[in-house]
TIDO-315460 format. One record per residue (C-alpha): residue in one letter; chain; x, y, z. Coordinates in steps of 0.1 Angstrom, whole numbers, always signed. Layout:
<lumdren=A gulum=A east=X north=Y up=Z>
...
//
This chain:
<lumdren=X gulum=A east=+101 north=+78 up=-337>
<lumdren=X gulum=A east=+125 north=+86 up=-309>
<lumdren=X gulum=A east=+129 north=+61 up=-280>
<lumdren=X gulum=A east=+113 north=+83 up=-254>
<lumdren=X gulum=A east=+82 north=+89 up=-275>
<lumdren=X gulum=A east=+78 north=+52 up=-281>
<lumdren=X gulum=A east=+81 north=+44 up=-244>
<lumdren=X gulum=A east=+58 north=+73 up=-236>
<lumdren=X gulum=A east=+32 north=+55 up=-257>
<lumdren=X gulum=A east=+38 north=+18 up=-248>
<lumdren=X gulum=A east=+49 north=+21 up=-212>
<lumdren=X gulum=A east=+48 north=+48 up=-230>
<lumdren=X gulum=A east=-102 north=+51 up=+15>
<lumdren=X gulum=A east=-109 north=+58 up=-23>
<lumdren=X gulum=A east=-107 north=+91 up=-41>
<lumdren=X gulum=A east=-136 north=+111 up=-54>
<lumdren=X gulum=A east=-136 north=+116 up=-92>
<lumdren=X gulum=A east=-153 north=+148 up=-102>
<lumdren=X gulum=A east=-164 north=+159 up=-137>
<lumdren=X gulum=A east=-149 north=+194 up=-135>
<lumdren=X gulum=A east=-128 north=+200 up=-166>
<lumdren=X gulum=A east=-100 north=+175 up=-166>
<lumdren=X gulum=A east=-76 north=+189 up=-139>
<lumdren=X gulum=A east=-69 north=+175 up=-105>
<lumdren=X gulum=A east=-92 north=+185 up=-77>
<lumdren=X gulum=A east=-63 north=+191 up=-54>
<lumdren=X gulum=A east=-27 north=+180 up=-63>
<lumdren=X gulum=A east=+7 north=+194 up=-69>
<lumdren=X gulum=A east=+15 north=+203 up=-105>
<lumdren=X gulum=A east=+49 north=+187 up=-101>
<lumdren=X gulum=A east=+67 north=+167 up=-75>
<lumdren=X gulum=A east=+74 north=+186 up=-43>
<lumdren=X gulum=A east=+109 north=+188 up=-29>
<lumdren=X gulum=A east=+117 north=+158 up=-7>
<lumdren=X gulum=A east=+148 north=+150 up=+13>
<lumdren=X gulum=A east=+161 north=+117 up=+0>
<lumdren=X gulum=A east=+188 north=+96 up=+17>
<lumdren=X gulum=A east=+209 north=+66 up=+7>
<lumdren=X gulum=A east=+187 north=+35 up=+13>
<lumdren=X gulum=A east=+210 north=+9 up=-2>
<lumdren=X gulum=A east=+217 north=-7 up=-36>
<lumdren=X gulum=A east=+227 north=+27 up=-51>
<lumdren=X gulum=A east=+192 north=+41 up=-46>
<lumdren=X gulum=A east=+181 north=+72 up=-28>
<lumdren=X gulum=A east=+147 north=+73 up=-11>
<lumdren=X gulum=A east=+127 north=+87 up=+18>
<lumdren=X gulum=A east=+141 north=+79 up=+52>
<lumdren=X gulum=A east=+126 north=+47 up=+67>
<lumdren=X gulum=A east=+131 north=+26 up=+35>
<lumdren=X gulum=A east=+157 north=+0 up=+27>
<lumdren=X gulum=A east=+166 north=-13 up=-9>
<lumdren=X gulum=A east=+183 north=-44 up=-20>
<lumdren=X gulum=A east=+189 north=-60 up=-54>
<lumdren=X gulum=A east=+165 north=-89 up=-59>
<lumdren=X gulum=A east=+174 north=-100 up=-94>
<lumdren=X gulum=A east=+196 north=-90 up=-124>
<lumdren=X gulum=A east=+197 north=-99 up=-161>
<lumdren=X gulum=A east=+162 north=-88 up=-170>
<lumdren=X gulum=A east=+170 north=-61 up=-195>
<lumdren=X gulum=A east=+138 north=-43 up=-206>
<lumdren=X gulum=A east=+117 north=-55 up=-176>
<lumdren=X gulum=A east=+83 north=-40 up=-183>
<lumdren=X gulum=A east=+57 north=-59 up=-162>
<lumdren=X gulum=A east=+54 north=-79 up=-130>
<lumdren=X gulum=A east=+31 north=-106 up=-116>
<lumdren=X gulum=A east=+31 north=-127 up=-85>
<lumdren=X gulum=A east=+19 north=-163 up=-86>
<lumdren=X gulum=A east=+2 north=-183 up=-58>
<lumdren=X gulum=A east=+36 north=-192 up=-44>
<lumdren=X gulum=A east=+44 north=-155 up=-42>
<lumdren=X gulum=A east=+71 north=-159 up=-69>
<lumdren=X gulum=A east=+80 north=-130 up=-92>
<lumdren=X gulum=A east=+72 north=-132 up=-129>
<lumdren=X gulum=A east=+87 north=-106 up=-152>
<lumdren=X gulum=A east=+79 north=-97 up=-188>
<lumdren=X gulum=A east=+106 north=-80 up=-209>
<lumdren=X gulum=A east=+96 north=-56 up=-237>
<lumdren=X gulum=A east=+121 north=-41 up=-261>
<lumdren=X gulum=A east=+110 north=-11 up=-281>
<lumdren=X gulum=A east=+122 north=-26 up=-313>
<lumdren=X gulum=A east=+96 north=-54 up=-312>
<lumdren=X gulum=A east=+120 north=-80 up=-326>
<lumdren=X gulum=A east=+99 north=-109 up=-313>
<lumdren=X gulum=A east=+126 north=-118 up=-288>
<lumdren=X gulum=A east=+108 north=-106 up=-257>
<lumdren=X gulum=A east=+98 north=-131 up=-231>
<lumdren=X gulum=A east=+83 north=-139 up=-197>
<lumdren=X gulum=A east=+107 north=-150 up=-169>
<lumdren=X gulum=A east=+103 north=-166 up=-135>
<lumdren=X gulum=A east=+125 north=-154 up=-106>
<lumdren=X gulum=A east=+119 north=-181 up=-79>
<lumdren=X gulum=A east=+136 north=-162 up=-51>
<lumdren=X gulum=A east=+160 north=-134 up=-42>
<lumdren=X gulum=A east=+192 north=-138 up=-61>
<lumdren=X gulum=A east=+179 north=-166 up=-83>
<lumdren=X gulum=A east=+188 north=-166 up=-120>
<lumdren=X gulum=A east=+158 north=-156 up=-141>
<lumdren=X gulum=A east=+144 north=-186 up=-161>
<lumdren=X gulum=A east=+128 north=-180 up=-195>
<lumdren=X gulum=A east=+94 north=-197 up=-194>
<lumdren=X gulum=A east=+77 north=-180 up=-224>
<lumdren=X gulum=A east=+98 north=-168 up=-254>
<lumdren=X gulum=A east=+92 north=-152 up=-288>
<lumdren=X gulum=A east=+66 north=-127 up=-276>
<lumdren=X gulum=A east=+61 north=-92 up=-290>
<lumdren=X gulum=A east=+62 north=-63 up=-265>
<lumdren=X gulum=A east=+44 north=-80 up=-235>
<lumdren=X gulum=A east=+35 north=-51 up=-212>
<lumdren=X gulum=A east=+10 north=-67 up=-190>
<lumdren=X gulum=A east=+10 north=-99 up=-167>
<lumdren=X gulum=A east=-17 north=-113 up=-145>
<lumdren=X gulum=A east=-19 north=-145 up=-125>
<lumdren=X gulum=A east=-56 north=-155 up=-120>
<lumdren=X gulum=A east=-69 north=-189 up=-108>
<lumdren=X gulum=A east=-37 north=-208 up=-119>
<lumdren=X gulum=A east=-36 north=-191 up=-153>
<lumdren=X gulum=A east=-10 north=-165 up=-165>
<lumdren=X gulum=A east=-25 north=-138 up=-187>
<lumdren=X gulum=A east=+0 north=-120 up=-210>
<lumdren=X gulum=A east=-10 north=-88 up=-227>
<lumdren=X gulum=A east=+12 north=-81 up=-257>
<lumdren=X gulum=A east=+11 north=-67 up=-292>
<lumdren=X gulum=A east=-26 north=-67 up=-304>
<lumdren=X gulum=A east=-35 north=-96 up=-282>
<lumdren=X gulum=A east=-40 north=-112 up=-248>
<lumdren=X gulum=A east=-29 north=-149 up=-243>
<lumdren=X gulum=A east=-35 north=-173 up=-214>
<lumdren=X gulum=A east=-11 north=-200 up=-202>
<lumdren=X gulum=A east=-21 north=-227 up=-177>
<lumdren=X gulum=A east=-9 north=-261 up=-165>
<lumdren=X gulum=A east=+25 north=-250 up=-153>
<lumdren=X gulum=A east=+48 north=-279 up=-146>
<lumdren=X gulum=A east=+82 north=-268 up=-135>
<lumdren=X gulum=A east=+90 north=-240 up=-160>
<lumdren=X gulum=A east=+67 north=-251 up=-188>
<lumdren=X gulum=A east=+31 north=-245 up=-195>
<lumdren=X gulum=A east=+10 north=-274 up=-208>
<lumdren=X gulum=A east=-18 north=-252 up=-222>
<lumdren=X gulum=A east=-19 north=-220 up=-243>
<lumdren=X gulum=A east=-48 north=-202 up=-257>
<lumdren=X gulum=A east=-55 north=-168 up=-273>
<lumdren=X gulum=A east=-80 north=-149 up=-252>
<lumdren=X gulum=A east=-86 north=-119 up=-274>
<lumdren=X gulum=A east=-71 north=-102 up=-305>
<lumdren=X gulum=A east=-72 north=-66 up=-316>
<lumdren=X gulum=A east=-67 north=-49 up=-349>
<lumdren=X gulum=A east=-30 north=-48 up=-359>
<lumdren=X gulum=A east=-28 north=-11 up=-357>
<lumdren=X gulum=A east=-47 north=-7 up=-325>
<lumdren=X gulum=A east=-18 north=+7 up=-304>
<lumdren=X gulum=A east=+3 north=-8 up=-276>
<lumdren=X gulum=A east=-15 north=-32 up=-253>
<lumdren=X gulum=A east=-5 north=-23 up=-218>
<lumdren=X gulum=A east=-11 north=-35 up=-182>
<lumdren=X gulum=A east=-39 north=-60 up=-174>
<lumdren=X gulum=A east=-58 north=-63 up=-141>
<lumdren=X gulum=A east=-88 north=-83 up=-128>
<lumdren=X gulum=A east=-118 north=-62 up=-117>
<lumdren=X gulum=A east=-138 north=-70 up=-86>
<lumdren=X gulum=A east=-166 north=-85 up=-108>
<lumdren=X gulum=A east=-141 north=-109 up=-123>
<lumdren=X gulum=A east=-137 north=-93 up=-157>
<lumdren=X gulum=A east=-103 north=-85 up=-171>
<lumdren=X gulum=A east=-93 north=-49 up=-180>
<lumdren=X gulum=A east=-64 north=-39 up=-202>
<lumdren=X gulum=A east=-52 north=-4 up=-212>
<lumdren=X gulum=A east=-45 north=+2 up=-249>
<lumdren=X gulum=A east=-26 north=+33 up=-261>
<lumdren=X gulum=A east=-35 north=+53 up=-291>
<lumdren=X gulum=A east=-13 north=+44 up=-321>
<lumdren=X gulum=A east=-2 north=+80 up=-326>
<lumdren=X gulum=A east=+8 north=+110 up=-305>
<lumdren=X gulum=A east=-22 north=+134 up=-311>
<lumdren=X gulum=A east=-45 north=+120 up=-338>
<lumdren=X gulum=A east=-80 north=+107 up=-333>
<lumdren=X gulum=A east=-78 north=+69 up=-334>
<lumdren=X gulum=A east=-99 north=+50 up=-359>
<lumdren=X gulum=A east=-105 north=+20 up=-337>
<lumdren=X gulum=A east=-127 north=+23 up=-307>
<lumdren=X gulum=A east=-103 north=+1 up=-288>
<lumdren=X gulum=A east=-74 north=+25 up=-293>
<lumdren=X gulum=A east=-67 north=+50 up=-266>
<lumdren=X gulum=A east=-91 north=+32 up=-243>
<lumdren=X gulum=A east=-94 north=+7 up=-215>
<lumdren=X gulum=A east=-112 north=-24 up=-226>
<lumdren=X gulum=A east=-130 north=-51 up=-206>
<lumdren=X gulum=A east=-137 north=-88 up=-213>
<lumdren=X gulum=A east=-144 north=-120 up=-195>
<lumdren=X gulum=A east=-114 north=-143 up=-188>
<lumdren=X gulum=A east=-124 north=-165 up=-217>
<lumdren=X gulum=A east=-123 north=-135 up=-240>
<lumdren=X gulum=A east=-161 north=-132 up=-245>
<lumdren=X gulum=A east=-181 north=-99 up=-243>
<lumdren=X gulum=A east=-153 north=-75 up=-253>
<lumdren=X gulum=A east=-164 north=-39 up=-243>
<lumdren=X gulum=A east=-149 north=-4 up=-241>
<lumdren=X gulum=A east=-147 north=+4 up=-203>
<lumdren=X gulum=A east=-134 north=+40 up=-208>
<lumdren=X gulum=A east=-123 north=+60 up=-238>
<lumdren=X gulum=A east=-103 north=+90 up=-249>
<lumdren=X gulum=A east=-71 north=+82 up=-230>
<lumdren=X gulum=A east=-40 north=+87 up=-251>
<lumdren=X gulum=A east=-20 north=+61 up=-232>
<lumdren=X gulum=A east=-35 north=+43 up=-202>
<lumdren=X gulum=A east=-4 north=+24 up=-191>
<lumdren=X gulum=A east=-4 north=+13 up=-155>
<lumdren=X gulum=A east=-36 north=-1 up=-140>
<lumdren=X gulum=A east=-43 north=-11 up=-104>
<lumdren=X gulum=A east=-72 north=-12 up=-80>
<lumdren=X gulum=A east=-72 north=+4 up=-46>
<lumdren=X gulum=A east=-74 north=-26 up=-22>
<lumdren=X gulum=A east=-109 north=-38 up=-14>
<lumdren=X gulum=A east=-125 north=-13 up=-36>
<lumdren=X gulum=A east=-138 north=-7 up=-72>
<lumdren=X gulum=A east=-116 north=+23 up=-77>
<lumdren=X gulum=A east=-93 north=+17 up=-107>
<lumdren=X gulum=A east=-62 north=+39 up=-106>
<lumdren=X gulum=A east=-46 north=+45 up=-141>
<lumdren=X gulum=A east=-14 north=+63 up=-152>
<lumdren=X gulum=A east=-19 north=+84 up=-183>
<lumdren=X gulum=A east=+7 north=+96 up=-207>
<lumdren=X gulum=A east=-4 north=+128 up=-224>
<lumdren=X gulum=A east=+6 north=+142 up=-258>
<lumdren=X gulum=A east=+43 north=+147 up=-266>
<lumdren=X gulum=A east=+39 north=+174 up=-293>
<lumdren=X gulum=A east=+30 north=+202 up=-269>
<lumdren=X gulum=A east=+65 north=+210 up=-255>
<lumdren=X gulum=A east=+63 north=+230 up=-223>
<lumdren=X gulum=A east=+26 north=+236 up=-229>
<lumdren=X gulum=A east=+17 north=+202 up=-216>
<lumdren=X gulum=A east=+2 north=+200 up=-181>
<lumdren=X gulum=A east=+22 north=+169 up=-172>
<lumdren=X gulum=A east=+13 north=+132 up=-172>
<lumdren=X gulum=A east=-14 north=+121 up=-148>
<lumdren=X gulum=A east=-28 north=+96 up=-123>
<lumdren=X gulum=A east=-65 north=+92 up=-123>
<lumdren=X gulum=A east=-93 north=+71 up=-109>
<lumdren=X gulum=A east=-112 north=+58 up=-140>
<lumdren=X gulum=A east=-148 north=+48 up=-138>
<lumdren=X gulum=A east=-167 north=+27 up=-163>
<lumdren=X gulum=A east=-183 north=+47 up=-192>
<lumdren=X gulum=A east=-161 north=+78 up=-188>
<lumdren=X gulum=A east=-145 north=+96 up=-217>
<lumdren=X gulum=A east=-112 north=+116 up=-212>
<lumdren=X gulum=A east=-112 north=+138 up=-243>
<lumdren=X gulum=A east=-80 north=+127 up=-262>
<lumdren=X gulum=A east=-66 north=+144 up=-282>
<lumdren=X gulum=A east=-83 north=+177 up=-276>
<lumdren=X gulum=A east=-82 north=+175 up=-238>
<lumdren=X gulum=A east=-49 north=+168 up=-221>
<lumdren=X gulum=A east=-56 north=+181 up=-186>
<lumdren=X gulum=A east=-55 north=+218 up=-195>
<lumdren=X gulum=A east=-91 north=+225 up=-186>
<lumdren=X gulum=A east=-114 north=+249 up=-204>
<lumdren=X gulum=A east=-138 north=+243 up=-232>
<lumdren=X gulum=A east=-119 north=+213 up=-246>
<lumdren=X gulum=A east=-122 north=+195 up=-213>
<lumdren=X gulum=A east=-159 north=+201 up=-204>
<lumdren=X gulum=A east=-174 north=+169 up=-190>
<lumdren=X gulum=A east=-140 north=+152 up=-187>
<lumdren=X gulum=A east=-134 north=+138 up=-152>
<lumdren=X gulum=A east=-108 north=+153 up=-129>
<lumdren=X gulum=A east=-75 north=+135 up=-125>
<lumdren=X gulum=A east=-62 north=+125 up=-91>
<lumdren=X gulum=A east=-27 north=+140 up=-95>
<lumdren=X gulum=A east=-6 north=+158 up=-121>
<lumdren=X gulum=A east=+28 north=+143 up=-125>
<lumdren=X gulum=A east=+60 north=+155 up=-143>
<lumdren=X gulum=A east=+59 north=+168 up=-179>
<lumdren=X gulum=A east=+69 north=+143 up=-206>
<lumdren=X gulum=A east=+77 north=+117 up=-178>
<lumdren=X gulum=A east=+64 north=+86 up=-196>
<lumdren=X gulum=A east=+46 north=+75 up=-165>
<lumdren=X gulum=A east=+43 north=+37 up=-165>
<lumdren=X gulum=A east=+36 north=+13 up=-136>
<lumdren=X gulum=A east=+15 north=+20 up=-106>
<lumdren=X gulum=A east=+10 north=+2 up=-73>
<lumdren=X gulum=A east=-10 north=+11 up=-42>
<lumdren=X gulum=A east=+4 north=+8 up=-7>
<lumdren=X gulum=A east=-17 north=+12 up=+25>
<lumdren=X gulum=A east=+11 north=+12 up=+51>
<lumdren=X gulum=A east=+33 north=-17 up=+39>
<lumdren=X gulum=A east=+62 north=+7 up=+35>
<lumdren=X gulum=A east=+59 north=+24 up=+68>
<lumdren=X gulum=A east=+46 north=+57 up=+82>
<lumdren=X gulum=A east=+69 north=+77 up=+59>
<lumdren=X gulum=A east=+50 north=+65 up=+29>
<lumdren=X gulum=A east=+16 north=+57 up=+43>
<lumdren=X gulum=A east=-13 north=+53 up=+20>
<lumdren=X gulum=A east=+0 north=+62 up=-14>
<lumdren=X gulum=A east=+0 north=+54 up=-51>
<lumdren=X gulum=A east=+35 north=+46 up=-63>
<lumdren=X gulum=A east=+42 north=+57 up=-99>
<lumdren=X gulum=A east=+72 north=+50 up=-121>
<lumdren=X gulum=A east=+84 north=+78 up=-144>
<lumdren=X gulum=A east=+104 north=+61 up=-171>
<lumdren=X gulum=A east=+119 north=+92 up=-188>
<lumdren=X gulum=A east=+130 north=+110 up=-157>
<lumdren=X gulum=A east=+143 north=+81 up=-136>
<lumdren=X gulum=A east=+120 north=+88 up=-107>
<lumdren=X gulum=A east=+96 north=+67 up=-87>
<lumdren=X gulum=A east=+69 north=+92 up=-74>
<lumdren=X gulum=A east=+47 north=+90 up=-43>
<lumdren=X gulum=A east=+12 north=+103 up=-46>
<lumdren=X gulum=A east=-1 north=+105 up=-10>
<lumdren=X gulum=A east=-38 north=+98 up=-10>
<lumdren=X gulum=A east=-61 north=+113 up=+16>
<lumdren=X gulum=A east=-99 north=+115 up=+18>
<lumdren=X gulum=A east=-119 north=+134 up=+43>
<lumdren=X gulum=A east=-157 north=+132 up=+38>
<lumdren=X gulum=A east=-164 north=+142 up=+2>
<lumdren=X gulum=A east=-131 north=+160 up=-4>
<lumdren=X gulum=A east=-101 north=+142 up=-19>
<lumdren=X gulum=A east=-66 north=+155 up=-20>
<lumdren=X gulum=A east=-33 north=+142 up=-33>
<lumdren=X gulum=A east=+3 north=+154 up=-29>
<lumdren=X gulum=A east=+31 north=+143 up=-52>
<lumdren=X gulum=A east=+67 north=+138 up=-39>
<lumdren=X gulum=A east=+97 north=+119 up=-51>
<lumdren=X gulum=A east=+100 north=+85 up=-34>
<lumdren=X gulum=A east=+130 north=+70 up=-51>
<lumdren=X gulum=A east=+159 north=+81 up=-75>
<lumdren=X gulum=A east=+189 north=+62 up=-88>
<lumdren=X gulum=A east=+169 north=+38 up=-110>
<lumdren=X gulum=A east=+177 north=+47 up=-146>
<lumdren=X gulum=A east=+143 north=+39 up=-162>
<lumdren=X gulum=A east=+118 north=+25 up=-138>
<lumdren=X gulum=A east=+87 north=+9 up=-154>
<lumdren=X gulum=A east=+72 north=-21 up=-134>
<lumdren=X gulum=A east=+62 north=-18 up=-98>
<lumdren=X gulum=A east=+42 north=-41 up=-76>
<lumdren=X gulum=A east=+36 north=-49 up=-39>
<lumdren=X gulum=A east=+48 north=-83 up=-27>
<lumdren=X gulum=A east=+31 north=-105 up=-2>
<lumdren=X gulum=A east=+57 north=-97 up=+25>
<lumdren=X gulum=A east=+49 north=-60 up=+25>
<lumdren=X gulum=A east=+79 north=-51 up=+3>
<lumdren=X gulum=A east=+77 north=-35 up=-32>
<lumdren=X gulum=A east=+95 north=-46 up=-64>
<lumdren=X gulum=A east=+107 north=-20 up=-88>
<lumdren=X gulum=A east=+122 north=-28 up=-121>
<lumdren=X gulum=A east=+148 north=-8 up=-141>
<lumdren=X gulum=A east=+140 north=-12 up=-178>
<lumdren=X gulum=A east=+175 north=-2 up=-189>
<lumdren=X gulum=A east=+198 north=-22 up=-166>
<lumdren=X gulum=A east=+175 north=-52 up=-161>
<lumdren=X gulum=A east=+179 north=-49 up=-123>
<lumdren=X gulum=A east=+149 north=-57 up=-100>
<lumdren=X gulum=A east=+150 north=-39 up=-67>
<lumdren=X gulum=A east=+132 north=-49 up=-35>
<lumdren=X gulum=A east=+122 north=-19 up=-14>
<lumdren=X gulum=A east=+108 north=-24 up=+21>
<lumdren=X gulum=A east=+104 north=-5 up=+54>
<lumdren=X gulum=A east=+137 north=-5 up=+73>
<lumdren=X gulum=A east=+137 north=-28 up=+103>
//
């Protein structure tokens, strides 16, 4: 399978979610034109932002997490799955990344919770605790999935304390045999009570909650076999118990998508959308309240401006950043900056409102 197809699968106020046939209630079908300027570090972005290089040497950076000391942790995930992936600590800007966990297989999700680092990787989720310096004293397997379940993606903690992880279908347009494939699954931090939270999603890659809400934003990679017939990848708010119709429904509407919830925004076609973060003003007025979405295949970081007036929700897609070869991981730091990782070059960028 070609690299882009692999990555498309493995990487690859809240909005109203309506059950109206699988298309966005109000969004652009592709990114609107935006005037981008030089913001530093070889990156172009919207005026009012400033970019610097935070770290280098993290080739195949695929997931971020911040610990209680606000330090950045990075998981690397090579598409060859050679078992040489790892999790690294970047203690400060310019610091050399330190390998803390090695020998992992395609870790695409990281989460710090109550002093424990959860790592979502091939067919499993593991937990590491008792960190002393750069070594963990304890390691346990939280949950395992069938070997052919598909790529295990981002992991988040829900407001009720349960953990959620996205799992891609193991194929481009087939109907998976496992109920955990092409789904978001939920379980307790100790691994008990494994449930399907939402189903019928070809590749739920990036997961994040809108701050102080129960609205789970998810990036979705749609089928790759459709050529120009695809509607484009998507960003959606995914509620518990919803089914999204994969492989028959891919945002095209019509009979195949009856009963499928609407997406929040339609993104670029064959973009291999990956990480997502929510900002609510941290990046200044030019960005405002937005979902920030990385498009691996196209080298773009997109801004989905989020607005809600009464019962009506709208979203507008524009390009926020270019100049990053293959962006995947994005997260908001405690100092109101944003980290963006380049999977190809191993460079981690810090983007903040210009002062």
